N, C-alpha and C positions, 0 to 999 in steps of 0.2 A: 504493500500500500504506500510505502514511503517513496517508491520510485515514480508514482503517477504524477504528483505535483511537479517533480523535477523534469519529467519528460514534457509536460505541457507548457511549463514556464520558460525553459531554457531556449527552445526555438524562437519564442517571441522576443526574448532578450537579444539573441543573436541577430534577429531581423532588424530590431531597432538600432543595434550597434552598427550593422552594415549600412543602414539608411543614413545614420549620422555621419559615418565616415565618407559615404558617397557625397553627401552635401558639402563636407569639408573639401573633398577632392575637387568638386566642381568649382567652388569658390577659389581654391588655390590655383586651379587652371586659368580662371578668368583673371586673377591677379597677375599671374606670370605672363599672360598674353598682353597685358598693359605694361608690365615692368620691363620686359625684354626690349621692346622698341625704345622706351625711354633711356635705358642703359646703353642701347646701341648708339643713340644720338650723342649721349654724354661721352662715350668712348671715342666716337669719331672726332669730337671737339678736343679731346685729350691728345689724340694723334695729330690733329691740326695744330695744337700748341707746340708740339715738337717740331713740326715743319716750319712754324713761324720762326723758331729759333734758328733753324738752318737757313732760312731765307734772308736773314739780316746779317750783313757783314760785321756790324758792331758786336753782335752776339757771338759770332764765330771767333772774332778776335779775343773777346773776353774769355771764352772757354779755352782758347789756346794758352792763356795765362792762368788757367784754373788753379794750378798748384801754388802760384804766387799770390793770387788774390781770389780765393774761391767765392767769397761772399759778393764780390763785385760781379762775377759771372752770373751768379744766381739772381742778383738784383736787376741787372741789365736784361736778362732773359725774361724775368717776371714783368718788368715794365713793358717790354716789347709785346708780350702776350696780352697784357691788360689794354694797352693802347690799340692793338689790332682789333680785339673783340669790342672795345668801347666804340671804335669807329664803325664796326659792323652794326652794332645796335643803333648808333646814331643815324647811319644811313638807312636803316630799316624802319625806325620808329620816329626819328627826328631828335633834335637836340632839346632836352628838357628845359635848359636855361632859355633858349630861343623861344620855345613854346610859351613859357611863363611870361616873358617880356612881351610877346605878341598879344597874349590875352589881356595883359594890363593896358597896352596901348589901345586895344579894341574897346575895352571898357571905358577908357578915358576919352577917346576921340571918335570911336566908331569906325576907324580905319580897318579894312579887312585884308589889304594886300599883305601885311606882315603875317597875319594869321594863315593865309593861304600858303605863303612861302614856308612857314614853320611846319605846317602839317603836310607839305608836299611829299616828304619821304614816306610817310605812312600811306599816302594815296598811291604812290608808285608801288609799294609792297602789295597792296590789294590788287593793283592792275596786273602784276605778275602772278598773283595767287589765283585769279579767276580762271585762266585757261588750264592751270594745273588741276583745279577742282573738276572741271568738265572731263578732261582727259583721264584723270585718276579714277573718276567714277566709271568711265567706260571700261577701263582695264579691270577694275574691281568686279563689275558685273560679269565680265568674261571669266574671271577666276572663280566666281561663285557658281557659274555654270560648267566648270571643268574645262574651260577653253583658255588658251594662252594667246591673247590678242597682241601680237607684236606690231600690228599694222596701224596703231593709233596715229602715228605720224603721217602716214599716207592718207588715212581717212580725214585727218585734219586739213591736209592740203586740198583734197578734193572738195571738202565742204567750203573752204575759203574761196575756191574758184567759182563754185555755184553761187555763193552769197554775193560775191563782188559782181558777178555778171548780172544777177537780178538787181543789185543795188545801183548800177550805173546805166543799164540798158533800158529799164522801165522808168518812164517819166510820167508825172501827173498824178501819181497815187498819193493820198494823204499819209501823214506820218505814221500812225500806228499800223496801218494796213501794209504799207510798203516795208517797214521794218520787220514785221512778223512774216511777211512773204519771203523776204531775203533769208531770215533765220530758218524758216521751214525748208527752204530750198537747200541750204547747207546741210541740214539734218538728213534730208531725203537722199542727197547725193552720197553722203557718207554711209547711210544705211544700205544703199544699193551696192556701194563698194565693199562693205563688209559682208553682204549676203553672198558674194561669190565664194570666198573661202568657207563660209558656213555651209553652203550647198555642197561644195566639194567634200567637206568633212562628213556631212550627213549621208550623202549618196554613194560616194566612192571611197570613203575612209581616208582621204588625203589629209595629212597632218596640217593643222591650221598654222603652226609656227612657220613652216616653209612657205605656205601660200600667202600668208599676210606679209612676210618679208618681201616676197616677189611683188605683191601688190604695192608695197611701198615704192619700189624702184619704178614701177609703171606710173605711179602718181607723180613722182619727182620729175620724170622725163616728160610727162604730159604737161606739167606746169611750165617747164622750160619752153616747150614748144608753143604753148598758148601765150606766154608772156613775151615771146619774141616774134609772134606772128599775129594770129587772129585777135588777141585781146590786148595788144600793145597800145599804149596811150599815144594817139596821134601818129606823127611821123618820127617820134623820138627814137634814139638808139638805146635808151635804158630799158631793161626788161621790167616794165611796170604797167599796171592797168590804169584806166581812167579813174578818177575819184568817184565814189558812189554819191548818189543824191542825198541831200541833207534829210530828206524824209525817211531814209533807210538807216539813219544813225541810231545806235543805242545811246539814249541821252545821258549826259554826264550829270553827276550829283552836285558839283560845285563849279564855279568859274575857273578859267585858266589861272595859274599853271597846273591845277590839279586835274588829273585825267581819270580818276576813278568814276565808273559809270554804273548803270543799273545791271550790267552783266554780272556783277559780283553777287547781288541779291538773287538774280536768276539762278546762279550756280548753287547758292545755298538752298533755294527752293527745289532744285533738281536733286540735291542730296537727300532732302526730306522725302521727295517723291520716290527715289530709288529705294530708300529704306522701307517706305510703305509697300512698294511693289514686291520686294523680296521677302519681307517678313509678315505681311498682312494680307496677301492675296493668294488664292490657290495656284495661280500660274507662277507666281514667284516661288512658292514652295516647290513646284515641280522643277524649276530651274535649279534650286539648291539641291534637290534630290538627285538630279542628273549629275551635278557637280560632285556630290559626295559619294555616290555609288550608282553608276549607270546600270549595273546588272540588277540591283534591287529595285531601282526605279522602273526598269522594264517589266519586272514581275508584278509591280504595283499598277501596271497599266499606263504608265507615262509614255507618250509618243516621243521617243528619243530623237528621231530625225527632226521633227518639228521644233522641239525645244532647242536643239543645237543651232538650227538656223535662226530662230527667234533670239537666242542669246547673243549670237554674233551680230545680228542686225541692231539690237539695242545697244550693245557695246560700241559699235561703230557710230551710231547716231549720237551717243553721248560724247564720244571723242570728237566727232564732227562739230559739235557745238563750240568746242574750243577754237576751231578755225573760224567759224562764223562770228564768234565773239571778238576775235582779233581784228577781223575786217570791219565789222559794223560798229565796234566800240572804241577801237584804238587807232588802227592804221588808216581806215576809211579808203583803202585801196589795197592791192595785192602786189607785193614785191617778191623777188626770188629769195628763198630761204627765210620767209617771214616768221616761221615757227620757232626757230632757235632750240629745237629739241624737246618741245613740250610733250610730244607723244612718246618719246623714249623715256623721259623722266617719269612719265605716268606709271610705268612698270614699277619703279621704286616707290612711288607714292602708294600704289595699291598694296605692295608688300608691307611697307611701313605702317599703313593704316589697317592691316589685317583684313583687307577687302571689305571693310565695313564703311558705309557712307560717312559716319561721324569721324572715324579714323582717317579717312581720305581727306576730309576738310582740314583736320588738324595738321596732317603731314603736308598738305598743300600750303597752308599758312607758313609752316616752317621753311619750305623750299622757296616760297615767294619772298619771305623776309631775307633769307640768305642771298638770294639773287639780287634783291634791291640794295642790300647793304654792301655787296661786294665791291662796287665801284668806289664807294666812300672809303672803304677799308684800304684800297690801293692808293687813293690820293692822299689820305690823311696819315696813314701809318706806314706806307711804303710796302705793304704786304701784297704779293702778286694776287690778282683776281682769280687765277687758276686754283688757288687754295680752296675756294668754295666748292669747285667741282670735285676736288680731292675729298673734301669732307662729305659731300653728297655720295661719292663713290664708296667711301668707307661705311657710311650708313647702309648702303645697299649690301655690301659684303657682310656686315654683321647681322642684318635682317635675313639674308639668304642663308647664312650659316649660324643659326641661333645658338648652337652648341658652344661656339666660341665665347659668347656672352655668358651662357650658363656655367661653363667651366671657369671663366675668369672671375665671376662674382659668386660662384658656388651656389647657384640657384637650383633647387629641386634635387639636392644630393642627400636625401634622407637615406638612412641605412635600410637595407632591404630586410623585411620581416619574414620570418618563416611562416608558411601557410598553416593555419590552424584548422584542424579537422575535428569534427565532433565525433565522439566515440559511438560506435554502433552497439546498441544494447539489445541483447537477445530477448525475445518475447517470453 
């Protein structure tokens, strides 16, 4: 009789204990998913600090006399690192002292020019961030659907071509209609461009990485041809299109010299829409199912071919919005190599943001601020602008190989526990 209560209570206790440990494991996994990218960025800046020392002749000279004056070498190196990163932050966010003085002058006299000049660095950071958000969301949707969209750069170029053509060739339309038509034209062109590798993947099993890379080269050469022929501005020799009509502009938020426009808020809205689609709709759940386990999704009745094509189309359309944004909101025309690598950087943004819309927005802000502050860091601190590209590259390396960060900071290195088996009691 004494064994009956023990048999009935013990499995319940073990079940509660397993449930409690599972909840802890889930929370620990989410915490590590956030911690590893943060530490990757921090480690990249540490590596950047070492490169700053090697890029300054004064620092190298001081370290050459390290045994004679060790503290001088350390102090000079520390000052160089601080000055470089201070210039980076100033170039990305603005000079706090200049901002405070501009606010006081505005309160006293109502003059806005000083205010606009003071906040211009922040405006430029948001201008750089906007195409990053669009392109990063596109690559992230592809990742969620199990597709590696390397073609974001080419899709961006094709969207820019379509948007600029609608922007300058159609005349007489009112502002909101013309702008929306040019934006939709860019999205549609990119979606069609992305549908090609999607169909090849779904029907023929052709790998999307190879196909999207090839589509990139086609887009680049098509752009070169159009900018030196059918779409060239007038009879000029420069590979540039005519300016779009003002009715097709994405409106700016503030007067010149600030260039931030409504595209930034459109990008934030698209991030919210992507989140709603992927996590709140049945179709988005099917996309994530195919990305997580195509075989299980097939057994569950998901149409794999249709979802594959749909995922690539949505990924390309989002990436194309980056190109349309640059044409309609920033450049107002199309020039050769107008993208500056936004589509390729989007791969890093999706990895850094864990293919989550909120994470993509944060990583895009980081890359936008880095890119905006790089020029100021070179002019004020004498640090080469290429250092920012190195830091971005190191972030990609650490995100792509998270075990480096886990081993470096000893994350998730708990001792393995022996499996506990419950004794089998004879009846």
